[in-house]
A tleap script that builds the chain and sets N, CA, C and O, in Angstrom:
source leaprc.protein.ff14SB
mol = sequence {
  NMET VAL ALA SER GLU ARG ASP ARG PRO ASP
  VAL ALA ALA ARG ARG SER ARG TRP LEU LYS
  HIE ARG HIE ARG ILE ASP PRO ALA ARG LEU
  VAL PHE ILE ASP GLU THR TRP THR LYS THR
  ASN MET ALA PRO LEU ARG GLY TRP ALA PRO
  ARG SER GLY THR CPRO
}
set mol.1.N position { -15.576 6.431 18.202 }
set mol.1.CA position { -15.667 5.148 17.558 }
set mol.1.C position { -14.240 4.675 17.254 }
set mol.1.O position { -13.453 5.405 16.651 }
set mol.2.N position { -13.925 3.483 17.665 }
set mol.2.CA position { -12.607 2.896 17.420 }
set mol.2.C position { -12.788 1.459 16.942 }
set mol.2.O position { -13.816 0.829 17.189 }
set mol.3.N position { -11.775 0.963 16.259 }
set mol.3.CA position { -11.818 -0.413 15.770 }
set mol.3.C position { -11.702 -1.383 16.942 }
set mol.3.O position { -10.871 -1.196 17.831 }
set mol.4.N position { -12.528 -2.404 16.941 }
set mol.4.CA position { -12.484 -3.385 18.031 }
set mol.4.C position { -11.203 -4.216 17.978 }
set mol.4.O position { -10.784 -4.768 18.996 }
set mol.5.N position { -10.579 -4.312 16.808 }
set mol.5.CA position { -9.365 -5.112 16.652 }
set mol.5.C position { -8.192 -4.543 17.438 }
set mol.5.O position { -7.248 -5.269 17.749 }
set mol.6.N position { -8.238 -3.257 17.764 }
set mol.6.CA position { -7.083 -2.645 18.421 }
set mol.6.C position { -6.818 -3.225 19.799 }
set mol.6.O position { -5.719 -3.062 20.328 }
set mol.7.N position { -7.786 -3.893 20.389 }
set mol.7.CA position { -7.611 -4.485 21.716 }
set mol.7.C position { -7.103 -5.922 21.668 }
set mol.7.O position { -6.799 -6.508 22.707 }
set mol.8.N position { -7.008 -6.496 20.459 }
set mol.8.CA position { -6.502 -7.866 20.352 }
set mol.8.C position { -5.018 -7.890 20.703 }
set mol.8.O position { -4.294 -6.954 20.365 }
set mol.9.N position { -4.554 -8.940 21.375 }
set mol.9.CA position { -3.140 -9.001 21.785 }
set mol.9.C position { -2.173 -8.938 20.604 }
set mol.9.O position { -1.135 -8.284 20.700 }
set mol.10.N position { -2.493 -9.607 19.489 }
set mol.10.CA position { -1.573 -9.597 18.353 }
set mol.10.C position { -1.484 -8.210 17.727 }
set mol.10.O position { -0.406 -7.795 17.302 }
set mol.11.N position { -2.584 -7.499 17.666 }
set mol.11.CA position { -2.583 -6.149 17.104 }
set mol.11.C position { -1.847 -5.195 18.043 }
set mol.11.O position { -1.098 -4.331 17.586 }
set mol.12.N position { -2.053 -5.342 19.326 }
set mol.12.CA position { -1.352 -4.500 20.303 }
set mol.12.C position { 0.157 -4.725 20.227 }
set mol.12.O position { 0.931 -3.776 20.344 }
set mol.13.N position { 0.576 -5.972 20.032 }
set mol.13.CA position { 2.006 -6.277 19.918 }
set mol.13.C position { 2.588 -5.651 18.665 }
set mol.13.O position { 3.683 -5.092 18.707 }
set mol.14.N position { 1.870 -5.736 17.547 }
set mol.14.CA position { 2.349 -5.116 16.307 }
set mol.14.C position { 2.428 -3.599 16.444 }
set mol.14.O position { 3.368 -2.976 15.952 }
set mol.15.N position { 1.444 -3.010 17.109 }
set mol.15.CA position { 1.447 -1.564 17.313 }
set mol.15.C position { 2.669 -1.159 18.139 }
set mol.15.O position { 3.327 -0.163 17.837 }
set mol.16.N position { 2.965 -1.928 19.171 }
set mol.16.CA position { 4.119 -1.648 20.016 }
set mol.16.C position { 5.418 -1.735 19.216 }
set mol.16.O position { 6.293 -0.880 19.350 }
set mol.17.N position { 5.541 -2.783 18.374 }
set mol.17.CA position { 6.739 -2.917 17.532 }
set mol.17.C position { 6.861 -1.754 16.567 }
set mol.17.O position { 7.962 -1.248 16.351 }
set mol.18.N position { 5.738 -1.315 15.975 }
set mol.18.CA position { 5.758 -0.202 15.034 }
set mol.18.C position { 6.205 1.086 15.726 }
set mol.18.O position { 7.005 1.842 15.174 }
set mol.19.N position { 5.694 1.336 16.926 }
set mol.19.CA position { 6.062 2.559 17.639 }
set mol.19.C position { 7.557 2.597 17.944 }
set mol.19.O position { 8.161 3.670 17.947 }
set mol.20.N position { 8.160 1.433 18.200 }
set mol.20.CA position { 9.606 1.380 18.440 }
set mol.20.C position { 10.381 1.533 17.135 }
set mol.20.O position { 11.443 2.155 17.116 }
set mol.21.N position { 9.865 0.975 16.054 }
set mol.21.CA position { 10.565 0.974 14.769 }
set mol.21.C position { 10.489 2.314 14.046 }
set mol.21.O position { 11.434 2.680 13.346 }
set mol.22.N position { 9.419 3.037 14.191 }
set mol.22.CA position { 9.207 4.245 13.388 }
set mol.22.C position { 10.240 5.329 13.643 }
set mol.22.O position { 10.432 6.203 12.798 }
set mol.23.N position { 10.905 5.293 14.782 }
set mol.23.CA position { 11.925 6.296 15.072 }
set mol.23.C position { 13.206 6.056 14.276 }
set mol.23.O position { 14.050 6.947 14.178 }
set mol.24.N position { 13.357 4.868 13.712 }
set mol.24.CA position { 14.544 4.551 12.913 }
set mol.24.C position { 14.366 4.921 11.446 }
set mol.24.O position { 15.312 4.792 10.668 }
set mol.25.N position { 13.192 5.373 11.050 }
set mol.25.CA position { 12.929 5.716 9.656 }
set mol.25.C position { 13.358 7.154 9.401 }
set mol.25.O position { 12.992 8.060 10.150 }
set mol.26.N position { 14.130 7.361 8.347 }
set mol.26.CA position { 14.592 8.696 7.978 }
set mol.26.C position { 13.475 9.421 7.236 }
set mol.26.O position { 13.107 8.996 6.140 }
set mol.27.N position { 12.923 10.494 7.789 }
set mol.27.CA position { 11.820 11.206 7.130 }
set mol.27.C position { 12.192 11.743 5.753 }
set mol.27.O position { 11.312 11.929 4.913 }
set mol.28.N position { 13.460 11.994 5.507 }
set mol.28.CA position { 13.892 12.504 4.201 }
set mol.28.C position { 13.709 11.457 3.107 }
set mol.28.O position { 13.684 11.796 1.924 }
set mol.29.N position { 13.583 10.194 3.491 }
set mol.29.CA position { 13.424 9.131 2.499 }
set mol.29.C position { 11.971 8.777 2.232 }
set mol.29.O position { 11.693 7.942 1.371 }
set mol.30.N position { 11.043 9.388 2.945 }
set mol.30.CA position { 9.627 9.090 2.750 }
set mol.30.C position { 9.112 9.763 1.486 }
set mol.30.O position { 9.459 10.906 1.189 }
set mol.31.N position { 8.284 9.043 0.753 }
set mol.31.CA position { 7.676 9.571 -0.464 }
set mol.31.C position { 6.176 9.360 -0.349 }
set mol.31.O position { 5.712 8.257 -0.060 }
set mol.32.N position { 5.430 10.417 -0.575 }
set mol.32.CA position { 3.973 10.342 -0.532 }
set mol.32.C position { 3.445 10.587 -1.936 }
set mol.32.O position { 3.774 11.595 -2.560 }
set mol.33.N position { 2.639 9.681 -2.426 }
set mol.33.CA position { 2.092 9.782 -3.777 }
set mol.33.C position { 0.604 10.034 -3.673 }
set mol.33.O position { -0.136 9.240 -3.092 }
set mol.34.N position { 0.176 11.139 -4.238 }
set mol.34.CA position { -1.235 11.500 -4.215 }
set mol.34.C position { -1.881 10.986 -5.495 }
set mol.34.O position { -1.565 11.461 -6.586 }
set mol.35.N position { -2.774 10.029 -5.367 }
set mol.35.CA position { -3.453 9.455 -6.527 }
set mol.35.C position { -4.901 9.905 -6.589 }
set mol.35.O position { -5.751 9.204 -7.138 }
set mol.36.N position { -5.184 11.069 -6.031 }
set mol.36.CA position { -6.551 11.569 -5.985 }
set mol.36.C position { -7.164 11.666 -7.370 }
set mol.36.O position { -8.312 11.274 -7.575 }
set mol.37.N position { -6.408 12.183 -8.311 }
set mol.37.CA position { -6.964 12.427 -9.647 }
set mol.37.C position { -6.497 11.401 -10.669 }
set mol.37.O position { -6.515 11.686 -11.866 }
set mol.38.N position { -6.087 10.232 -10.240 }
set mol.38.CA position { -5.695 9.186 -11.167 }
set mol.38.C position { -6.928 8.686 -11.910 }
set mol.38.O position { -7.960 8.393 -11.306 }
set mol.39.N position { -6.801 8.595 -13.224 }
set mol.39.CA position { -7.929 8.134 -14.036 }
set mol.39.C position { -7.665 6.698 -14.479 }
set mol.39.O position { -6.646 6.416 -15.109 }
set mol.40.N position { -8.565 5.811 -14.156 }
set mol.40.CA position { -8.382 4.411 -14.544 }
set mol.40.C position { -8.853 4.157 -15.964 }
set mol.40.O position { -8.498 3.133 -16.547 }
set mol.41.N position { -9.640 5.055 -16.540 }
set mol.41.CA position { -10.142 4.821 -17.892 }
set mol.41.C position { -9.140 5.240 -18.958 }
set mol.41.O position { -9.466 5.198 -20.145 }
set mol.42.N position { -7.944 5.640 -18.580 }
set mol.42.CA position { -6.938 6.027 -19.565 }
set mol.42.C position { -6.056 4.847 -19.965 }
set mol.42.O position { -5.200 4.987 -20.840 }
set mol.43.N position { -6.249 3.706 -19.347 }
set mol.43.CA position { -5.462 2.526 -19.682 }
set mol.43.C position { -5.914 1.984 -21.035 }
set mol.43.O position { -7.098 2.065 -21.363 }
set mol.44.N position { -4.996 1.433 -21.823 }
set mol.44.CA position { -5.391 0.871 -23.113 }
set mol.44.C position { -6.365 -0.296 -22.928 }
set mol.44.O position { -6.243 -1.081 -21.987 }
set mol.45.N position { -7.318 -0.392 -23.828 }
set mol.45.CA position { -8.310 -1.457 -23.746 }
set mol.45.C position { -7.815 -2.756 -24.360 }
set mol.45.O position { -8.311 -3.834 -24.033 }
set mol.46.N position { -6.839 -2.652 -25.248 }
set mol.46.CA position { -6.325 -3.839 -25.927 }
set mol.46.C position { -4.804 -3.813 -25.926 }
set mol.46.O position { -4.183 -2.755 -25.825 }
set mol.47.N position { -4.233 -4.971 -26.036 }
set mol.47.CA position { -2.787 -5.083 -26.108 }
set mol.47.C position { -2.406 -5.958 -27.284 }
set mol.47.O position { -3.258 -6.303 -28.102 }
set mol.48.N position { -1.154 -6.315 -27.378 }
set mol.48.CA position { -0.714 -7.175 -28.458 }
set mol.48.C position { 0.268 -8.186 -27.891 }
set mol.48.O position { 0.874 -7.977 -26.840 }
set mol.49.N position { 0.406 -9.274 -28.609 }
set mol.49.CA position { 1.361 -10.320 -28.267 }
set mol.49.C position { 1.604 -11.140 -29.523 }
set mol.49.O position { 0.739 -11.195 -30.397 }
set mol.50.N position { 2.749 -11.768 -29.629 }
set mol.50.CA position { 2.975 -12.658 -30.764 }
set mol.50.C position { 1.919 -13.763 -30.765 }
set mol.50.O position { 1.442 -14.163 -29.703 }
set mol.51.N position { 1.559 -14.251 -31.929 }
set mol.51.CA position { 0.528 -15.290 -32.017 }
set mol.51.C position { 0.891 -16.515 -31.180 }
set mol.51.O position { 0.006 -17.182 -30.644 }
set mol.52.N position { 2.165 -16.809 -31.068 }
set mol.52.CA position { 2.566 -17.971 -30.269 }
set mol.52.C position { 2.365 -17.719 -28.770 }
set mol.52.O position { 2.387 -18.666 -27.983 }
set mol.53.N position { 2.169 -16.464 -28.365 }
set mol.53.CA position { 2.015 -16.151 -26.949 }
set mol.53.C position { 0.584 -15.957 -26.510 }
set mol.53.O position { 0.330 -15.746 -25.324 }
set mol.54.N position { -0.366 -16.023 -27.439 }
set mol.54.CA position { -1.765 -15.817 -27.053 }
set mol.54.C position { -2.393 -17.144 -26.652 }
set mol.54.O position { -2.001 -18.191 -27.167 }
set mol.55.N position { -3.347 -17.116 -25.754 }
set mol.55.CA position { -3.969 -18.373 -25.315 }
set mol.55.C position { -4.852 -19.003 -26.368 }
set mol.55.O position { -5.435 -20.061 -26.133 }
savepdb mol mol.pdb
quit
């Protein structure tokens, strides 16, 4: 199973440009962030602002 978009001319052109460009990227500068266990319910439910800044 493959995406049907991969055969579109614009997508094929972008893929070709990416394949040429990726060799110029320094692997030592790549950073991978794993957000597997990120919890969204830890964000504060309320904030504060000066009274002049509230709607």
